[in-house]
TISEMAR-15372 format. One line per 3 residues: number of its first residue (from 1); for each residue z, y, x of C-alpha. Coordinates in nm, 4 decimals, decimal comma, m for minus. Layout:
N
NUM> Z/Y/X ~ ...
This chain:
610
1> m6,4602/m10,4335/m11,3117 ~ m6,2163/m10,1644/m11,3864 ~ m5,9705/m10,4388/m11,5206
4> m5,9884/m10,6164/m11,1976 ~ m5,8853/m10,3187/m11,0069 ~ m5,6129/m10,2334/m11,2411
7> m5,4747/m10,5774/m11,1784 ~ m5,5294/m10,5057/m10,7792 ~ m5,3561/m10,1945/m10,7771
10> m5,0336/m10,3500/m10,9565 ~ m5,0314/m10,6479/m10,7406 ~ m5,0060/m10,4138/m10,4509
13> m4,7597/m10,2041/m10,5966 ~ m4,5161/m10,5026/m10,6776 ~ m4,6029/m10,6040/m10,2934
16> m4,5031/m10,2574/m10,1782 ~ m4,1436/m10,2169/m10,4005 ~ m4,0223/m10,5144/m10,1981
19> m3,7025/m10,6560/m10,3257 ~ m3,6809/m10,3657/m10,5724 ~ m3,9300/m10,4912/m10,7694
22> m3,8268/m10,4706/m11,1538 ~ m3,4943/m10,2941/m11,0684 ~ m3,3731/m9,9530/m11,1871
25> m3,4409/m9,6624/m10,9162 ~ m3,2098/m9,6806/m10,6418 ~ m2,9503/m9,4010/m10,6069
28> m2,9023/m9,4801/m10,2587 ~ m3,2065/m9,2989/m10,1080 ~ m3,1051/m8,9526/m10,2713
31> m2,8102/m8,9672/m10,0075 ~ m2,9629/m9,1467/m9,7419 ~ m3,3195/m9,0521/m9,7056
34> m3,4995/m9,1312/m9,3941 ~ m3,2835/m9,4244/m9,3428 ~ m3,4830/m9,7152/m9,1694
37> m3,5611/m10,0166/m9,3772 ~ m3,3630/m10,3204/m9,2349 ~ m3,6809/m10,4994/m9,2444
40> m3,9737/m10,5519/m9,4813 ~ m3,7855/m10,8404/m9,6639 ~ m3,4347/m10,6961/m9,6453
43> m3,5345/m10,3485/m9,8701 ~ m3,2486/m10,3923/m10,1253 ~ m2,9173/m10,1849/m10,0372
46> m2,7032/m10,3618/m10,3107 ~ m2,8206/m10,6955/m10,1850 ~ m2,6941/m10,6697/m9,8356
49> m2,4030/m10,4432/m9,9328 ~ m2,2905/m10,4407/m10,2562 ~ m2,1680/m10,1469/m10,4502
52> m2,3933/m10,0039/m10,7464 ~ m2,7193/m9,8424/m10,6731 ~ m2,7533/m9,7006/m11,0229
55> m2,4675/m9,4434/m10,9886 ~ m2,5133/m9,0993/m10,8231 ~ m2,1292/m9,0391/m10,7768
58> m2,0646/m9,1383/m10,4162 ~ m1,7078/m9,2952/m10,4923 ~ m1,8122/m9,4882/m10,7662
61> m2,1256/m9,6070/m10,6114 ~ m1,9396/m9,7182/m10,3025 ~ m1,6594/m9,9234/m10,4721
64> m1,7144/m10,2635/m10,3897 ~ m1,9078/m10,2270/m10,1156 ~ m1,8684/m10,5260/m9,8404
67> m1,7834/m10,3168/m9,5081 ~ m1,9500/m10,0567/m9,6127 ~ m2,0474/m10,0373/m9,2602
70> m2,0947/m10,3847/m9,1415 ~ m2,1807/m10,6547/m9,4343 ~ m2,2577/m10,9054/m9,1833
73> m1,8735/m10,8994/m9,0815 ~ m1,7246/m11,2817/m9,1118 ~ m1,4790/m11,1192/m9,3983
76> m1,8193/m11,0734/m9,6068 ~ m2,0922/m11,2890/m9,4456 ~ m2,0467/m11,5643/m9,7066
79> m2,1646/m11,3388/m9,9694 ~ m2,3762/m11,1074/m9,7744 ~ m2,6375/m11,2762/m9,4773
82> m2,5104/m11,6208/m9,5840 ~ m2,6625/m11,6149/m9,9547 ~ m2,9856/m11,6207/m9,7759
85> m2,9349/m11,7549/m9,4504 ~ m2,6795/m12,0354/m9,5089 ~ m2,8707/m12,2634/m9,2369
88> m2,7882/m12,0084/m8,9619 ~ m2,4524/m11,9280/m9,1049 ~ m2,3321/m12,2511/m9,0728
91> m2,4590/m12,2927/m8,7589 ~ m2,2893/m11,9585/m8,6563 ~ m1,9631/m12,0990/m8,7802
94> m1,9298/m12,3497/m8,5475 ~ m2,0682/m12,1726/m8,2247 ~ m1,8671/m12,0772/m7,9131
97> m1,9637/m11,7410/m7,9332 ~ m1,7706/m11,7160/m8,2551 ~ m1,5054/m11,9932/m8,1774
100> m1,4402/m11,9114/m7,8315 ~ m1,2954/m12,2652/m7,8689 ~ m1,3526/m12,3094/m7,4804
103> m1,2711/m11,9776/m7,3742 ~ m0,9171/m12,0390/m7,5256 ~ m0,8776/m12,3764/m7,4140
106> m0,9304/m12,2721/m7,0323 ~ m0,6966/m11,9942/m7,0659 ~ m0,4616/m12,2066/m7,1830
109> m0,4974/m12,4547/m6,8902 ~ m0,4781/m12,1738/m6,6535 ~ m0,1635/m12,0197/m6,8243
112> 0,0332/m12,3308/m6,9168 ~ m0,0827/m12,3264/m7,2911 ~ m0,0957/m12,6974/m7,3366
115> m0,3690/m12,8960/m7,4380 ~ m0,2177/m13,0904/m7,7232 ~ m0,5041/m12,9187/m7,9790
118> m0,7921/m12,7203/m8,0259 ~ m0,7522/m12,3166/m8,0886 ~ m1,0227/m12,1094/m8,1631
121> m1,0560/m11,7724/m8,3534 ~ m0,9722/m11,9134/m8,7065 ~ m0,8717/m12,2419/m8,8563
124> m1,1357/m12,4778/m8,9970 ~ m1,2649/m12,7894/m8,9622 ~ m1,5818/m12,8819/m8,8102
127> m1,7621/m13,1608/m8,6511 ~ m1,8863/m13,2836/m8,3165 ~ m2,2205/m13,3939/m8,1859
130> m2,0987/m13,7028/m8,2491 ~ m2,0412/m13,6361/m8,6255 ~ m1,6450/m13,6912/m8,5670
133> m1,4335/m13,4229/m8,7476 ~ m1,2953/m13,1651/m8,5101 ~ m0,9695/m12,9605/m8,6223
136> m0,9659/m12,6327/m8,4802 ~ m0,6050/m12,4108/m8,5302 ~ m0,5814/m12,0188/m8,5411
139> m0,5324/m11,8952/m8,2249 ~ m0,2870/m11,6374/m8,4224 ~ m0,0693/m11,9228/m8,4354
142> m0,0673/m11,9780/m8,0556 ~ 0,2578/m11,8053/m7,9555 ~ 0,2835/m11,8054/m7,5917
145> 0,1535/m11,6065/m7,2853 ~ m0,1988/m11,7478/m7,3102 ~ m0,2357/m11,6903/m7,6701
148> m0,1568/m11,3128/m7,6200 ~ m0,4013/m11,2927/m7,3424 ~ m0,6515/m11,4049/m7,5377
151> m0,5926/m11,1931/m7,8542 ~ m0,5258/m10,8764/m7,6343 ~ m0,7543/m10,8883/m7,3505
154> m1,0569/m11,1496/m7,4252 ~ m1,1240/m11,1633/m7,7655 ~ m1,3386/m10,8403/m7,7776
157> m1,6315/m10,9957/m7,6740 ~ m1,6279/m11,2776/m7,9324 ~ m1,8654/m11,1818/m8,2095
160> m1,5986/m11,1928/m8,4691 ~ m1,4245/m10,8766/m8,3634 ~ m1,5977/m10,5337/m8,3168
163> m1,5739/m10,3427/m8,0305 ~ m1,6252/m9,9869/m8,0414 ~ m1,4678/m9,8250/m7,7643
166> m1,6641/m9,9259/m7,4449 ~ m1,9324/m9,7204/m7,2781 ~ m2,2390/m9,9760/m7,2561
169> m2,0160/m10,2583/m7,4046 ~ m1,9602/m10,1802/m7,7765 ~ m2,0807/m10,4321/m8,0506
172> m2,0672/m10,4935/m8,3984 ~ m1,8878/m10,7745/m8,5439 ~ m2,0832/m11,1146/m8,7326
175> m2,4628/m11,0860/m8,7609 ~ m2,4985/m10,7372/m8,6589 ~ m2,3498/m10,7860/m8,3154
178> m2,6792/m10,9085/m8,1919 ~ m2,9080/m10,7924/m8,4997 ~ m2,7817/m10,4489/m8,5391
181> m2,7140/m10,3475/m8,1381 ~ m2,4956/m10,0531/m8,0872 ~ m2,5979/m9,7983/m7,8386
184> m2,4084/m9,6724/m7,5005 ~ m2,1422/m9,5234/m7,7075 ~ m2,1788/m9,6868/m8,0639
187> m2,3453/m9,3781/m8,2628 ~ m2,6241/m9,3829/m8,4945 ~ m2,9269/m9,2050/m8,3652
190> m3,1799/m9,2872/m8,6410 ~ m3,3305/m9,0612/m8,9480 ~ m3,0776/m9,0540/m9,1801
193> m2,9226/m8,7095/m9,1313 ~ m2,6189/m8,7890/m9,3380 ~ m2,5519/m9,0734/m9,0671
196> m2,6829/m8,9518/m8,7440 ~ m2,4301/m8,9182/m8,5048 ~ m2,1781/m9,1423/m8,6907
199> m1,9346/m9,3554/m8,4909 ~ m1,8922/m9,6810/m8,5088 ~ m2,2366/m9,7548/m8,6207
202> m2,5636/m9,9251/m8,5048 ~ m2,8434/m9,7176/m8,2785 ~ m3,0420/m9,7605/m8,5978
205> m3,0448/m9,8950/m8,9530 ~ m3,3432/m10,1227/m8,8141 ~ m3,2528/m10,5055/m8,7996
208> m3,3509/m10,6549/m8,4407 ~ m3,4664/m11,0424/m8,5093 ~ m3,5018/m11,0820/m8,1693
211> m3,2156/m10,9346/m7,9528 ~ m3,2515/m10,7836/m7,6143 ~ m3,1109/m10,7631/m7,2856
214> m2,9074/m10,4671/m7,3703 ~ m2,7729/m10,6891/m7,6505 ~ m2,6568/m10,9442/m7,4405
217> m2,5001/m10,7224/m7,1322 ~ m2,2643/m10,5728/m7,3978 ~ m2,0528/m10,8743/m7,3588
220> m2,1632/m11,0530/m7,0799 ~ m2,0907/m10,8195/m6,8057 ~ m1,6936/m10,9117/m6,7613
223> m1,5534/m11,2733/m6,6369 ~ m1,8461/m11,4638/m6,5012 ~ m2,0978/m11,1328/m6,5308
226> m2,4222/m11,3212/m6,5723 ~ m2,5773/m11,0311/m6,7547 ~ m2,5181/m10,8391/m6,4723
229> m2,6340/m11,0861/m6,1892 ~ m2,9365/m11,1387/m6,3808 ~ m3,0723/m10,7757/m6,4159
232> m2,9495/m10,7707/m6,0385 ~ m2,5950/m10,5435/m6,1357 ~ m2,2888/m10,5951/m5,9007
235> m1,9493/m10,4301/m5,9980 ~ m1,7775/m10,4670/m5,6462 ~ m1,3954/m10,2972/m5,6351
238> m1,6135/m9,9983/m5,6951 ~ m1,9788/m9,8842/m5,6851 ~ m1,9446/m9,7513/m5,3449
241> m1,8539/m10,1058/m5,1467 ~ m2,1670/m10,1698/m4,9506 ~ m2,3536/m10,4663/m5,0117
244> m2,5798/m10,5970/m4,8039 ~ m2,9736/m10,5074/m4,9195 ~ m2,8390/m10,3581/m5,1868
247> m2,9978/m10,0101/m5,3464 ~ m2,7556/m9,7168/m5,3877 ~ m2,5114/m9,6611/m5,6651
250> m2,3134/m9,6356/m5,8496 ~ m2,4117/m9,6818/m6,2295 ~ m2,1285/m9,6635/m6,4741
253> m2,0806/m9,9173/m6,7225 ~ m1,7745/m10,0436/m6,9438 ~ m1,4228/m10,0202/m6,8361
256> m1,5261/m9,7221/m6,6222 ~ m1,6784/m9,9510/m6,3530 ~ m1,9377/m9,8455/m6,1344
259> m2,2500/m10,1010/m5,9880 ~ m2,4875/m10,1486/m5,7412 ~ m2,8110/m10,2707/m5,7705
262> m2,8349/m10,6021/m5,5763 ~ m3,1358/m10,8617/m5,6101 ~ m3,2215/m10,9615/m5,9203
265> m3,2813/m11,3214/m6,1042 ~ m3,6384/m11,4082/m6,0086 ~ m3,6782/m11,4594/m6,4069
268> m3,5742/m11,1393/m6,4600 ~ m3,8169/m10,9940/m6,2012 ~ m4,0979/m11,1690/m6,3745
271> m4,0333/m10,9980/m6,6752 ~ m3,8437/m11,2842/m6,8684 ~ m3,5652/m11,1484/m7,0961
274> m3,2843/m11,3784/m7,2039 ~ m3,4112/m11,5150/m7,5073 ~ m3,7221/m11,6235/m7,3375
277> m3,5521/m11,9021/m7,1780 ~ m3,2087/m11,9312/m7,4087 ~ m3,3173/m12,0700/m7,7569
280> m3,1591/m11,9865/m8,0898 ~ m2,9126/m12,3389/m8,0813 ~ m2,7914/m12,1787/m7,7415
283> m2,7074/m11,8734/m7,8785 ~ m2,6479/m11,9125/m8,2378 ~ m2,5065/m12,2850/m8,2359
286> m2,6831/m12,5721/m8,3296 ~ m2,4053/m12,6625/m8,6043 ~ m2,1812/m12,8531/m8,3901
289> m1,8694/m12,7941/m8,2500 ~ m1,8083/m12,7981/m7,8500 ~ m1,5509/m12,7439/m7,6684
292> m1,7035/m12,5998/m7,3750 ~ m2,0489/m12,3940/m7,3091 ~ m2,2271/m12,6194/m7,0849
295> m2,1860/m12,8708/m7,3920 ~ m2,3486/m12,6042/m7,6135 ~ m2,6300/m12,4982/m7,4096
298> m2,9587/m12,6985/m7,3858 ~ m3,1873/m12,5468/m7,1622 ~ m3,2244/m12,6440/m6,8004
301> m3,4198/m12,5915/m6,4991 ~ m3,5885/m12,9326/m6,5196 ~ m3,7387/m12,8317/m6,8492
304> m3,9901/m12,6152/m6,7291 ~ m3,9887/m12,7051/m6,3362 ~ m3,9490/m13,0669/m6,3588
307> m3,7346/m13,2565/m6,1326 ~ m3,8140/m13,4381/m5,8170 ~ m3,9343/m13,7456/m5,9762
310> m4,0216/m13,6493/m6,3632 ~ m4,2131/m13,3634/m6,4665 ~ m4,1219/m13,1891/m6,7964
313> m4,1283/m13,3555/m7,1336 ~ m4,3471/m13,2168/m7,4171 ~ m4,4151/m13,3122/m7,7819
316> m4,6727/m13,1925/m8,0328 ~ m4,6517/m12,9839/m8,3311 ~ m4,7359/m13,2172/m8,6429
319> m4,5730/m13,0458/m8,9176 ~ m4,5964/m12,6932/m9,0591 ~ m4,2328/m12,6878/m9,1614
322> m4,1061/m12,7243/m8,7890 ~ m3,8005/m12,5467/m8,6726 ~ m3,9816/m12,4118/m8,4090
325> m4,2982/m12,2780/m8,6049 ~ m4,0400/m12,1234/m8,8146 ~ m3,8719/m11,9612/m8,5381
328> m4,1779/m11,8361/m8,3729 ~ m4,2809/m11,5892/m8,7182 ~ m4,1278/m11,3059/m8,5088
331> m4,2496/m11,3813/m8,2139 ~ m4,5970/m11,2129/m8,0357 ~ m4,7424/m11,5385/m8,0361
334> m4,6813/m11,7785/m8,3507 ~ m4,6944/m12,1403/m8,3076 ~ m4,9514/m12,3315/m8,4598
337> m5,0234/m12,7145/m8,5361 ~ m5,1145/m12,9241/m8,2996 ~ m4,9190/m12,7062/m8,0143
340> m4,8106/m12,9181/m7,7031 ~ m4,4208/m12,7894/m7,6896 ~ m4,2169/m12,8249/m7,3865
343> m3,8751/m13,0052/m7,4784 ~ m3,5200/m12,9081/m7,3986 ~ m3,2518/m13,0873/m7,1920
346> m3,1405/m13,2497/m7,5912 ~ m3,4914/m13,3520/m7,6704 ~ m3,5726/m13,0444/m7,8980
349> m3,8580/m12,8155/m7,8992 ~ m3,8807/m12,4760/m7,7312 ~ m4,0595/m12,2286/m7,9487
352> m4,2330/m12,0468/m7,6770 ~ m4,2944/m12,2978/m7,3557 ~ m4,6373/m12,4670/m7,3901
355> m4,7775/m12,7801/m7,2201 ~ m5,1487/m12,6745/m7,1547 ~ m5,4351/m12,8227/m6,9377
358> m5,1877/m12,9802/m6,7205 ~ m4,9479/m12,6606/m6,6867 ~ m4,6217/m12,5383/m6,7965
361> m4,6680/m12,1489/m6,9813 ~ m4,4017/m11,9683/m7,0985 ~ m4,4914/m11,7238/m7,3483
364> m4,2570/m11,3973/m7,3810 ~ m4,1227/m11,3981/m7,7200 ~ m4,1311/m11,0150/m7,7726
367> m4,4403/m10,8945/m7,5234 ~ m4,6434/m11,2328/m7,5698 ~ m4,6841/m11,2032/m7,1746
370> m4,7894/m11,5661/m7,0170 ~ m4,6002/m11,7143/m6,7454 ~ m4,7252/m12,0101/m6,5788
373> m4,4145/m12,2405/m6,4262 ~ m4,4340/m12,3914/m6,1100 ~ m4,3493/m12,7680/m6,1500
376> m4,1743/m12,9175/m5,8363 ~ m4,2129/m13,2976/m5,9065 ~ m4,2988/m13,4844/m5,6374
379> m4,2430/m13,2183/m5,3614 ~ m4,1268/m13,3375/m5,0308 ~ m3,8638/m13,0291/m4,9872
382> m3,7278/m13,1228/m5,3499 ~ m3,7239/m13,5207/m5,2668 ~ m3,4728/m13,4988/m4,9785
385> m3,2728/m13,8206/m4,9521 ~ m2,8978/m13,7341/m5,0532 ~ m3,0165/m13,4110/m5,2608
388> m2,9904/m13,6255/m5,6186 ~ m2,7294/m13,4905/m5,7363 ~ m2,7756/m13,1139/m5,6601
391> m2,8151/m12,9160/m5,9270 ~ m3,1370/m12,6818/m5,9009 ~ m2,8724/m12,3177/m5,8407
394> m2,6935/m12,4942/m5,5889 ~ m2,9626/m12,4155/m5,3495 ~ m3,1543/m12,1519/m5,5180
397> m2,8266/m11,8814/m5,6345 ~ m2,8820/m11,5853/m5,4452 ~ m2,5678/m11,4633/m5,5334
400> m2,2317/m11,5840/m5,6989 ~ m1,9849/m11,3203/m5,8371 ~ m1,6362/m11,3983/m5,6880
403> m1,3376/m11,2456/m5,7533 ~ m1,0036/m11,3265/m5,5557 ~ m0,6731/m11,2665/m5,6525
406> m0,6117/m11,1818/m5,9594 ~ m0,2881/m10,9973/m6,0258 ~ m0,1754/m10,9984/m6,4093
409> 0,1312/m10,8370/m6,5573 ~ 0,2477/m10,8499/m6,9076 ~ 0,4961/m10,5899/m6,9848
412> 0,7059/m10,6470/m7,3133 ~ 0,8673/m10,3327/m7,3014 ~ 0,4687/m10,1689/m7,4228
415> 0,2888/m10,2271/m7,6577 ~ m0,0786/m10,3587/m7,6735 ~ m0,3676/m10,3770/m7,9084
418> m0,3950/m10,7266/m8,0561 ~ m0,7827/m10,7355/m8,1456 ~ m0,7676/m11,0121/m8,3865
421> m0,4431/m10,8856/m8,6026 ~ m0,6272/m10,5411/m8,5553 ~ m0,3008/m10,3574/m8,4590
424> m0,0942/m10,2900/m8,1882 ~ 0,2173/m10,5702/m8,1103 ~ 0,4948/m10,5653/m7,8329
427> 0,3239/m10,6659/m7,4902 ~ 0,0656/m10,5137/m7,2861 ~ m0,1517/m10,6542/m7,0165
430> m0,2898/m10,4785/m6,6831 ~ m0,4704/m10,6516/m6,3619 ~ m0,5710/m10,5844/m6,0320
433> m0,7602/m10,7835/m5,7749 ~ m0,7425/m10,8278/m5,3996 ~ m1,0989/m10,9206/m5,3185
436> m1,4725/m10,9633/m5,4255 ~ m1,7667/m11,1683/m5,3035 ~ m2,1106/m11,2584/m5,3788
439> m2,2194/m11,5023/m5,0793 ~ m2,1976/m11,7419/m4,9300 ~ m2,0411/m11,8936/m5,2360
442> m1,8518/m12,2919/m5,2635 ~ m1,9800/m12,6132/m5,3919 ~ m1,8294/m12,8692/m5,5480
445> m1,8962/m13,1216/m5,7938 ~ m1,9496/m12,9731/m6,1551 ~ m1,8804/m13,1005/m6,5254
448> m2,1891/m13,3169/m6,4902 ~ m2,0977/m13,5005/m6,1581 ~ m2,3374/m13,2432/m5,9735
451> m2,2900/m13,0309/m5,6770 ~ m2,2916/m12,6869/m5,7915 ~ m2,1359/m12,3186/m5,6797
454> m1,7767/m12,2622/m5,7839 ~ m1,6103/m11,9313/m5,8673 ~ m1,2561/m11,8495/m5,9066
457> m1,1854/m11,9895/m6,2581 ~ m0,8915/m11,7915/m6,3069 ~ m0,7004/m11,7472/m5,9711
460> m0,4174/m11,5728/m6,1428 ~ m0,0787/m11,4378/m6,0049 ~ 0,1082/m11,3342/m6,3285
463> 0,3815/m11,1173/m6,3764 ~ 0,5907/m11,0779/m6,6691 ~ 0,8391/m10,7722/m6,7414
466> 1,0867/m10,8330/m7,0439 ~ 1,1717/m10,5629/m7,3278 ~ 1,3745/m10,3588/m7,1003
469> 1,0790/m10,3484/m6,8381 ~ 1,2923/m10,6123/m6,5542 ~ 1,1111/m10,8828/m6,4316
472> 1,1204/m11,2407/m6,5292 ~ 0,8638/m11,3816/m6,3353 ~ 0,6989/m11,2274/m6,0365
475> 0,3497/m11,3076/m5,8874 ~ 0,4053/m11,6707/m6,0636 ~ 0,0982/m11,9150/m6,0037
478> 0,0924/m12,1229/m6,2707 ~ 0,0960/m12,4811/m6,2898 ~ m0,2548/m12,7223/m6,3533
481> m0,2084/m13,1230/m6,3289 ~ 0,1276/m13,1011/m6,2398 ~ 0,1605/m12,8409/m5,9465
484> 0,1460/m12,4730/m5,8919 ~ m0,2211/m12,4273/m5,7765 ~ m0,4911/m12,1794/m5,7645
487> m0,8293/m12,2621/m5,9966 ~ m1,2117/m12,2874/m5,8911 ~ m1,4709/m12,3581/m6,1776
490> m1,8271/m12,4472/m6,1930 ~ m2,0630/m12,1893/m6,2434 ~ m2,4217/m12,0668/m6,2604
493> m2,4513/m11,7078/m6,1620 ~ m2,7774/m11,6276/m6,3313 ~ m2,8857/m11,4913/m6,0066
496> m3,1652/m11,7494/m5,9122 ~ m3,4035/m11,6641/m5,5922 ~ m3,7290/m11,8351/m5,5350
499> m3,6406/m11,8798/m5,1955 ~ m3,3400/m12,1461/m5,1302 ~ m3,0283/m12,1329/m4,9180
502> m3,1373/m12,2390/m4,5623 ~ m3,0451/m12,6141/m4,4881 ~ m2,8475/m12,5038/m4,1847
505> m2,6759/m12,2445/m4,3642 ~ m2,5506/m12,5271/m4,6153 ~ m2,4725/m12,8003/m4,3396
508> m2,3335/m12,5794/m4,0729 ~ m2,1183/m12,3160/m4,2510 ~ m1,7645/m12,4469/m4,3647
511> m1,7416/m12,1817/m4,6219 ~ m2,0338/m12,3547/m4,8677 ~ m1,7842/m12,6657/m4,8659
514> m1,4954/m12,4660/m4,9738 ~ m1,3118/m12,3378/m4,6597 ~ m1,3469/m12,0130/m4,7649
517> m1,3553/m11,7099/m4,4593 ~ m1,2838/m11,9232/m4,1409 ~ m1,3153/m11,9464/m3,7647
520> m1,3707/m12,3278/m3,6037 ~ m1,1176/m12,4011/m3,3442 ~ m1,1420/m12,7643/m3,1921
523> m1,1194/m12,9801/m3,5250 ~ m0,9622/m12,7282/m3,7118 ~ m1,0867/m12,4985/m3,9538
526> m0,8610/m12,1952/m3,9981 ~ m0,9006/m11,9520/m4,2584 ~ m0,8873/m11,5467/m4,1924
529> m0,8775/m11,4305/m4,5594 ~ m0,5072/m11,5784/m4,6463 ~ m0,3052/m11,6218/m5,0001
532> m0,0164/m11,3760/m5,0031 ~ 0,1708/m11,7612/m5,1454 ~ 0,1049/m11,9647/m4,8490
535> 0,0788/m11,8815/m4,4886 ~ m0,1931/m12,0956/m4,4020 ~ m0,4341/m12,1611/m4,6976
538> m0,7180/m11,9287/m4,7856 ~ m0,7146/m11,7124/m5,0969 ~ m1,1230/m11,7491/m5,1158
541> m1,1394/m12,1464/m5,0347 ~ m0,9970/m12,4683/m5,1807 ~ m1,0053/m12,7030/m4,8317
544> m0,8234/m12,7047/m4,5583 ~ m0,8561/m12,8969/m4,2101 ~ m0,5968/m12,9547/m3,9553
547> m0,7144/m13,1589/m3,6447 ~ m0,9978/m13,3599/m3,8477 ~ m0,7912/m13,4267/m4,1489
550> m0,9375/m13,2475/m4,4760 ~ m0,7224/m13,1826/m4,7593 ~ m0,8402/m13,0118/m5,0768
553> m0,5426/m12,7347/m5,2075 ~ m0,6780/m12,5909/m5,4973 ~ m0,8079/m12,7167/m5,7972
556> m1,1428/m12,7202/m5,9541 ~ m1,1089/m12,7312/m6,3312 ~ m1,3317/m12,8505/m6,5941
559> m1,3337/m13,2250/m6,6918 ~ m1,4934/m13,4658/m6,4120 ~ m1,5254/m13,2066/m6,1581
562> m1,3895/m13,2147/m5,8108 ~ m1,3876/m13,0886/m5,4916 ~ m1,6453/m13,3262/m5,2120
565> m1,4324/m13,5703/m5,0903 ~ m1,3729/m13,6200/m4,6974 ~ m1,6313/m13,8608/m4,6571
568> m1,9032/m13,6481/m4,8730 ~ m1,7679/m13,3141/m4,6191 ~ m1,7910/m13,5132/m4,3259
571> m2,1566/m13,6532/m4,3919 ~ m2,2772/m13,2797/m4,5262 ~ m2,1607/m13,1648/m4,1345
574> m2,3271/m13,4507/m3,9806 ~ m2,6901/m13,3640/m4,0732 ~ m2,6532/m13,0423/m3,8842
577> m2,6771/m13,2784/m3,5983 ~ m3,0380/m13,3629/m3,7369 ~ m3,1320/m13,0134/m3,8284
580> m3,1176/m12,9235/m3,4789 ~ m3,4663/m13,0645/m3,3901 ~ m3,5676/m13,1497/m3,7940
583> m3,5375/m12,7742/m3,9212 ~ m3,8202/m12,8101/m4,1780 ~ m3,6909/m12,9360/m4,5284
586> m4,0430/m13,0957/m4,5416 ~ m3,9747/m13,3226/m4,2692 ~ m4,0771/m13,6761/m4,3533
589> m3,7470/m13,7650/m4,1935 ~ m3,5613/m13,6407/m4,4872 ~ m3,7303/m13,8661/m4,7296
592> m3,5279/m14,1408/m4,5874 ~ m3,2264/m14,2414/m4,6281 ~ m2,9563/m14,1088/m4,3538
595> m2,7799/m14,3691/m4,1237 ~ m2,4568/m14,2181/m4,1014 ~ m2,3297/m14,4858/m3,8943
598> m2,5857/m14,3837/m3,6412 ~ m2,4734/m14,0448/m3,6577 ~ m2,1439/m14,1121/m3,5892
601> m2,2121/m14,3098/m3,2682 ~ m2,4256/m14,0171/m3,1561 ~ m2,0979/m13,8069/m3,2047
604> m1,9034/m14,0862/m3,0314 ~ m2,1127/m14,1276/m2,7254 ~ m2,1066/m13,6973/m2,6807
607> m1,7231/m13,6863/m2,6936 ~ m1,7061/m13,9996/m2,4098 ~ m1,9508/m13,7987/m2,1875
610> m1,7063/m13,4512/m2,2016
């Protein structure tokens, strides 16, 4: 019995020693007493940071360290995180959050940078989803205005570069960008008195296996502003701009911007975090190289809610080494063999969404709370004839951030920080804007050929000053597809509402079709917010109507995207005649295909009697 007890105590001691078992006593704790363990499986300082834990002299012990603050920086991650997590690292190397391939590609299209090859944050060869090789060229070699803009204005949000001077917008580089989050001002606030208050550091040395919404908002608060919209924030021209049904502001965020509180996304109000819907493959990549985020993202509204005709798909867990099982180890609710898992739009299993007793149940990854998802399959209001091409969020978006008239100046007489090179080089960017809007929002065909909201993307007027500060270009509109034109892009704002946009709002308000703010005069739609480059064209739209003739004048970017054509616009407006009497979307009349010729006859009869 005594021998058994001795062996048991020895075994427990070895377990408690973690990664340090059998190793000489570490000298790290002599200075860093109180420093939090990264995790129960990351207890050996040297395995991650490098250096020599047997030496008490600080300089000698720190020699050869990776970082030393952040061994997960891309310069070191093959020797640090990648030693144990090669599967995750290889996925991350092709991830759009690192490569920014789509970001750079679309900047080049906007700024006349060409489309001859793919540029990314680093030169490397990857493979696309069909297994074909994809060559990425380094953005450091992109010697034009679009390359300069990315390196000096956009690159701070990609996970390969540390951002440490933005209030509520700072983050580490590499894996630590998500798993060792910064606080508002990037200072360490843990228990190690040697490090406490130092900048730039993560708020704690404790690893965060499940990134919080505060991690996501560090980057996703500019451009599309999806993290702001999701949590119910709007950064208007300043926080005091009146917003209908908004709560008082302002609240300060990065870039010295103020935000007001608006209606949040319904999923946020229900308590869902970003990671509860998005899979690790959305966030970290799946190992394939994609050109745009919509191709990498695998989640869709229909996965949990079904479509008009098909219920959500599911599949049973039948292997204990299933990837979904492995991912759930950090969750409040771990997966079991036999669990029925809902499938993503790419046919892969969610790790926290179950099919149980005829219901779709999403379980919060962090808190374990259960949320029953309403399945809309077969409901009358979702089977309206003619709505087959509608994205769910075309009707269910409460707000879409739109920023009109972006005036960007590039001044070669001043120096600006090149965040990719880590030093200042000649050329500094600055920008102003004309107007912001949340609602209404225009609709057009997106990359999938479905009708979706649009936002300006990117509606840029460029001014360039030479090395003497003299203007070379003044308020220049770049060419796209062979002509000078402003651009809009398909966009999901992450501001979903249970209540859909009203039928009469969409069918009777030309703003939803891309005409911007307007007044209707006879058979013409006259814009009231005009572009300063054209006397008769709207700044906040991409369509005009003159004497019944409809003409798009701005481009809708992204492959396969386009404005609605004249026939489609006319049919949308025709339905408004039906809505005068049939204003209930559940009305059986809308389950039938509309006879537009019949409506046209009504128009002609009405015109004849005037």
